[in-house]
C-alpha positions in Angstrom: -13.2 -10.4 -6.0 -10.0 -12.0 -7.4 -6.6 -10.5 -6.5 -3.0 -10.9 -7.4 -1.6 -10.1 -3.9 0.1 -13.5 -3.6 1.6 -13.2 -7.0 3.0 -9.7 -6.3 4.2 -10.8 -2.9 6.1 -13.7 -4.4 7.5 -11.5 -7.1 8.9 -9.2 -4.5 10.1 -12.1 -2.4 8.0 -11.1 0.7 6.4 -13.2 3.3 2.9 -12.5 4.5 4.3 -11.2 7.7 6.8 -8.8 6.1 4.1 -7.4 3.8 1.7 -7.0 6.7 4.3 -5.1 8.7 5.0 -2.8 5.8 1.3 -2.1 5.3 0.5 -1.8 9.0 -1.9 -4.7 9.1 -1.8 -8.3 10.6 -0.4 -11.3 8.8 -3.9 -12.8 9.2 -5.3 -9.9 7.2 -3.0 -10.5 4.3 -3.8 -14.3 4.4 -7.6 -13.5 4.4 -7.2 -11.2 1.4 -5.1 -13.6 -0.5 -7.6 -16.4 0.0 -10.6 -14.2 -0.9 -12.1 -14.5 2.6 -11.8 -10.7 3.1 -12.0 -7.7 0.8 -9.7 -4.9 1.9 -10.9 -1.4 2.5 -10.4 1.1 -0.4 -7.6 2.7 1.6 -5.8 -0.6 2.1 -6.3 -1.6 -1.6 -4.7 1.7 -2.6 -1.9 1.2 -0.2 -1.2 -2.2 -1.6 -1.3 -1.0 -5.2 1.1 1.8 -4.4 3.4 -0.5 -2.5 3.7 -2.9 -5.5 3.7 0.1 -7.9 0.7 -1.2 -9.8 -2.9 -0.1 -10.3 -5.7 -1.1 -8.1 -7.4 -2.5 -11.2 -4.5 -4.8 -11.9 -4.2 -6.0 -8.3 -8.0 -6.5 -7.8 -10.4 -7.9 -10.3 -14.1 -7.7 -9.7 -15.8 -11.0 -10.9 -18.7 -10.4 -13.2 -22.1 -11.8 -12.0 -24.4 -13.3 -14.7 
């Protein structure tokens, strides 16, 4: 699953640590999501979308499998 977390974080001038603190997760969690090593829970995905004032569909893109 692709995501635009890093793009939105940069757009809002936030470090991974600051974003993590605002969302109540660890910096390592943000890093893992940004590098596609971890898919967030539905709850966390919604929290992120609300934080950035975007839709979940914009923030996360499911890659089609052939």
